[in-house]
C-alpha positions as CSV (number, residue, x, y, z in Angstrom):
1,M,-0.1,0.3,0.1
2,A,1.5,3.3,-1.3
3,L,1.5,6.4,1.5
4,T,-0.2,9.3,0.0
5,L,0.4,13.1,1.6
6,Y,-3.9,13.8,2.8
7,Q,-4.5,17.6,2.0
8,P,-8.6,17.8,2.3
9,W,-7.7,21.6,0.7
10,G,-6.0,21.0,-2.3
11,L,-8.0,20.2,-5.2
12,L,-9.9,23.4,-3.9
13,N,-6.5,25.3,-3.5
14,Q,-5.5,24.1,-7.3
15,L,-8.8,25.0,-8.6
16,Q,-8.9,28.4,-6.8
17,K,-5.0,29.1,-9.0
18,E,-6.4,27.6,-12.0
19,L,-9.3,30.3,-12.1
20,E,-7.2,32.8,-11.1
21,R,-4.9,32.1,-14.4
22,S,-7.6,31.9,-16.5
23,Y,-9.2,35.5,-15.3
24,N,-5.2,37.0,-14.9
25,S,-4.2,35.9,-18.4
26,N,-3.9,39.4,-19.7
27,G,0.0,38.9,-19.2
28,A,0.2,41.7,-16.9
29,E,2.6,42.5,-13.8
30,G,1.3,43.6,-10.6
31,S,-0.5,40.9,-8.8
32,I,-0.2,38.4,-6.5
33,A,-3.1,36.5,-8.3
34,T,-0.3,36.1,-11.1
35,A,2.0,34.4,-9.3
36,E,2.5,30.3,-9.2
37,W,3.9,30.6,-5.7
38,S,5.1,32.9,-2.1
39,P,8.1,32.5,-1.0
40,S,8.2,32.1,2.9
41,V,9.7,35.4,5.0
42,D,10.8,36.3,8.4
43,I,10.2,39.8,8.8
44,K,12.4,41.5,11.8
45,E,12.2,44.9,13.2
46,D,15.6,46.3,15.3
47,A,16.1,49.9,16.6
48,D,17.9,51.0,13.3
49,R,16.6,48.4,10.6
50,F,14.0,45.5,9.4
51,I,15.1,43.2,7.9
52,I,13.4,40.4,5.6
53,H,14.4,36.6,5.1
54,A,12.5,35.2,2.2
55,D,13.1,31.4,1.3
56,I,14.3,31.2,-2.4
57,P,15.8,28.4,-3.2
58,G,17.2,27.3,-6.7
59,V,17.0,30.7,-7.9
60,K,20.4,33.0,-8.6
61,P,20.5,36.1,-6.7
62,E,20.5,38.2,-10.4
63,E,17.0,36.6,-11.6
64,I,15.4,38.0,-8.5
65,D,14.1,41.9,-9.3
66,I,13.9,44.0,-5.9
67,S,12.5,47.4,-6.1
68,M,10.6,50.0,-3.9
69,E,8.0,52.4,-4.8
70,N,5.5,54.8,-3.1
71,S,6.6,53.1,0.5
72,V,5.9,49.7,-0.9
73,L,8.8,47.1,-1.6
74,T,8.6,44.4,-4.8
75,I,10.4,40.6,-4.7
76,K,9.9,39.3,-7.4
77,G,11.6,36.5,-9.6
78,E,11.3,32.8,-11.8
79,K,11.9,29.7,-10.3
80,K,12.9,27.4,-13.5
81,T,11.8,24.4,-13.4
82,E,14.0,20.4,-14.0
83,A,12.4,18.6,-17.3
84,T,10.7,15.9,-15.4
85,T,9.2,13.2,-16.6
86,E,7.0,10.0,-15.5
87,S,9.8,8.0,-16.8
88,T,13.0,9.2,-14.6
89,G,11.3,8.1,-11.3
90,Y,9.1,10.7,-10.0
91,K,6.2,9.7,-8.2
92,R,5.3,13.5,-6.5
93,V,6.6,17.1,-7.0
94,E,5.9,19.2,-4.3
95,R,8.6,21.5,-4.8
96,A,7.7,24.9,-6.3
97,Y,8.0,26.1,-9.5
98,G,7.1,29.6,-11.3
99,T,6.6,33.2,-10.7
100,F,7.2,34.3,-7.5
101,Y,5.9,38.0,-6.6
102,R,5.5,39.9,-2.8
103,R,5.3,42.9,-1.8
104,F,5.3,44.8,1.3
105,S,4.1,47.9,2.5
106,L,7.0,49.9,4.3
107,P,6.4,52.1,7.3
108,D,7.4,55.7,6.8
109,S,10.2,55.2,9.3
110,A,11.9,53.1,6.5
111,N,15.0,54.3,4.4
112,P,14.0,53.7,0.8
113,D,17.6,55.1,-0.4
114,A,19.7,53.2,1.8
115,I,18.1,49.1,1.1
116,S,20.4,46.4,0.9
117,A,19.9,42.9,-0.1
118,K,22.4,39.6,-0.4
119,S,21.5,35.9,-0.8
120,A,23.5,32.8,0.7
121,N,22.1,28.9,0.7
122,G,18.9,30.4,-0.7
123,V,18.0,32.7,2.0
124,L,17.6,36.1,0.3
125,E,18.3,39.0,3.0
126,I,17.0,42.1,3.0
127,I,17.7,44.5,5.1
128,I,16.0,48.4,5.4
129,P,17.4,50.9,7.5
130,K,15.3,52.8,9.2
131,R,15.3,56.9,9.3
132,D,16.9,59.4,11.7
133,A,14.1,60.2,14.2
134,I,13.0,63.8,13.3
135,K,13.2,66.3,16.1
136,P,10.4,68.6,16.6
137,T,11.8,72.1,16.4
138,K,10.9,74.8,19.1
139,I,9.8,77.7,17.6
140,N,9.6,81.5,19.2
141,I,7.0,83.5,19.6
142,E,8.2,86.8,18.8
143,V,6.5,90.0,21.0
144,S,5.6,93.0,19.7
């Protein structure tokens, strides 16, 4: 008897993805609905920066696009599939392939001019420094 992974919502999720693809087949980018998978992320806040770790194994750093516009950080790219056929012995393929897309709204304290990113061992690290705190200015009142 073969063991199979029980996924009670698997068929429903597959149907939802197929419907999203058919409704969004106009080729336009800019929607999470057009992504075929979404990398898992951890977001951490320190006193002077935000740190995002995204799991993107199998994708070369030069194939990842990171951009910032209107306080929204966007990570997108594509994980290419290896050619597999039933004759190569695969009975199940669970690793995600295809385009990915994640967007994050950043707070006003984030400094978009100093964002940096690096990749190691399939983990993308994005560091977003915080702006220097804006101090209130005392305004003197002249007496006439």
